[in-house]
N, C-alpha and C positions, 0 to 999 in steps of 0.2 A: 217424310212423305217422298216417294219416289221421284227422281227428277227425270221425265220421260223426253224433254226438250233436245238433248243429244241424238235421242233414237228417232226422233221426230225429223232432226235436220239430216241424218243419215239416211233416211227414207227419201228425203227430196234431193238429196245428192245422188243417190241411186237412180231415181228417175230422170235426173238431168244428164247422167253417163248414158242412160237408156236413150234419150231423146239425142246426144250428140253422136251415137251409134247410128240411129236413124239418118240423121242428117248427113254423115260422111258416107253412108252406104247407099242412100236412095236419092236423097235431095239434092245432094251436091253433084253426083254423077249426071242426073237428069238435066240439071241446070247448065253443067258444061256441054251436054249434047245439043240440048235446045238453043242455049244463048251464045254459047262459044265464048268469045273473050269478053262479053258484056255479062257473065256470070260472076265475074270478080267481085262487082259491087255486091250482089245478093250473098255471096259466099262470106264476105267481109261483115255484112250485116249480120248474119247468122253467128259467126264466131263471136262478134262482140256482144251480142245479146245473150249467147250462152255465158260467156263470160262475167257479163254485169249479174245475170240472174245466180249464178254460182256466188258470186261475192255476196249478194244479198242473204242467200241462204247461210252462209259462213258467218254473217254479221262483220263483214270487212269493212271498217270504216277508213276511207282514203282521205288524208288531209294533203292536197296539193299545192304545191308552190312554184311558181312559174310556168311556164307553158310549153307546148310541143312547137318547134320550129317547122312549119309547113314545108321548108325545103330540106329538112334532115330526113334522109332516106335510110340512115342506118341508126338504129338507137342502142346504145351500150348502156348497160347497168351492173352494179355489183349484185352478186347473187348470194341469197340467203335460204331460199326455199323454193319448191314446186309452185307455192302461191303466189309467188312473184311473178311467173308468166300469166296466171290468170288475172291478177290485178293490173298489171301494165295492159294486158291484152283487152281489158274493159275501158281503158282509156283513148285508144285510137287503134286504126286498123293497121295490122301488120303480119307478117309471116314470121316463124320463130326458127332459130337455129340452136339445136340442142345436142349434147353428148350424144355419141353413137348408141349407147347401151339402152338409152330411152326408148329406141325402136323395138325392143325386145320386150318392154314392159307390157303385162297384159292389159287390154282394154286402152290404157293411156297411150301405148305405143301405136295402136291401130288408128285412134283418134288423131294422134299428132300426124302421121302419115297422110291421113284422110285431108287435112287442112294445109298440106303443101309444107309441112316443117323440113329443114335441111338438117341433115345430122353429120356431125364431125366426130370422127374417132380418131383419138390422139395416138400418135406413133405410127400411122398409116400414111405415110406421104402422097401416095396414088390417091386415096380416098379424100384426102384433104385437098388436093389439088382439083379433084372433080367438084367438090362443095365449092371451092373458090370461084370456079368458073360458072356455077350455077348461081351464085351470089352475084356475080357482075351481070349475067343474064337478067336475073330478076330486076336489079337496079335500073337497068336499060328498058325493061317494061314498064317502070314507074313504081315497083313495088317498094314498100317499106319493110326493112328486117330488123329483128329484135335479137341482139347478142349478147351473151354474158362473157366478156372476155377472160374472165379468171379462169374459166373451164371447170369450176366445181363450186360448191357452196360453203360458206364460212357462216360465223355466229353472227356477222354483221357488225361487229365493233371495230373492223378495219377493213381494208382491201386488199386481196391478194393480188399479185403481180398480174398485168394484162399482158396477153400474148399477142405481140404486135403482128404477127404475120395475119392475124384474123382481120386486121384493117386493109390488109392489100387489096382486097376487092374494092373498097371502097375508094382507095386511091386511084386505082385502074378505071374506074368508072366516073370519076370526076364528081363525087358528091359531097355534101357536107355530112358531119357526124354529131350526133348530140348525145351528152351523157346524162344519165338520171340517176340519182342516189335514191337507195330505198332504206329506210330505217324503221323497224318494228317497234312499237311502244308497248310500256305495261306488260302484262303477262305474256302478251305475244312474243315479247323480245327474247325470252328463254324458251318458248313454247313452237315459235314458228321455225328456227333453223333445222334443214333437213340435212343432216351431215352423217359422215361416217357409215355405220351400218344400220341407220335407222330404215325402218321398213315402212312402205306407203300407208296401210291400212291402219296400222296402230298409230302412226304420227297424224292422221287425218282425224282418227276419232278422238285424239288429244285436243286437237284444233275445235272439234265440234262442242267441246266441253266449256269453252271459254264463252263468256257474255258476249264479248265483241274482240274483234282484232283490230287494233290500231296500227295503220301504216301510214308513214311519211313518204310522199313520193315529190322530189326535190328535181324539176327539169332545169339543168345547167345551161349556159351559153352554148351554142353550137359552134363547132370547130369548122371553120370555112372549106369549101371544096379546093381540090388541089394541094391540099397539106400532105406533106410526108407520112407515111403510115406510122413510124416510129414518134412522130410528133402528135399524131391523132391519139394515139394509144397513150403517151405520157400526159397530154393534156387532159383528155377525159379522166384518167385515172386520179391525177391531182385533184380536179374538179370535184368528184365524187368523195374522194377522201377528206377534202377540205369541209364537206357537208356532214359526212359521217362521224369525224374527230376533228373538230376545229383546232384542237391544240397541235396538230402537225402542220398548221398552214404556214406556209413559207418555208419549211423544211426541204431538206434534198432527200429525194426518194429514189431508190433503186429498185423500181417494181417492174421494168420493162424486161422481156426476155432477151437473153443474148440472140444476136442475129435478128432483132427487130427490124 
């Protein structure tokens, strides 16, 4: 008997992307025009609702340990899949920091721009400096940002080096930083990673075939405001790695970029 469930979920996801396009093209611009600064709460509610609904469609089961520190305005996590963003975005209001080429992705790039995502283009010092200034400005406006300091995705069994320069805005703004460890379980452990030459639509359809997607989200203790950027990077990297791979706990790690 044919299994139509993945196709039904694909239809529902298509509807969600349509609603997302309508929200960023119509609802959010109108709210900014009419409500001005007060539109922030409405936009955050729309984004969180979209993320939560998408997680339900994809059958994402989130196992959360620990909790968000309300004073943490920069959240950093290891990066495995585009699904990381939707899953974390369903847990707390935030704006995202993504690699520059995401801005050019069809539909997704438009949605990302529409919700205020900041883009970092590696190797472009001028653009990176502008992004850092925007991060500081948003921190001072009370915004919370979500950053993946590895700069790319991995299979999730370890944590790539954290780029310490990305923590400079948090140091300048005097805010605390909180690490979050992501760890997919079961079939999703092999299916969720989005790496190398993977393409979005085939990857999405493979996830739609899964009965459920198990994801552990572990909130680590926050790093206090005023900490040096290199210590922020080193501490959050170590915390996340200790959760992902406990066998490395207490070992010496050289995971911070030079010039951190």
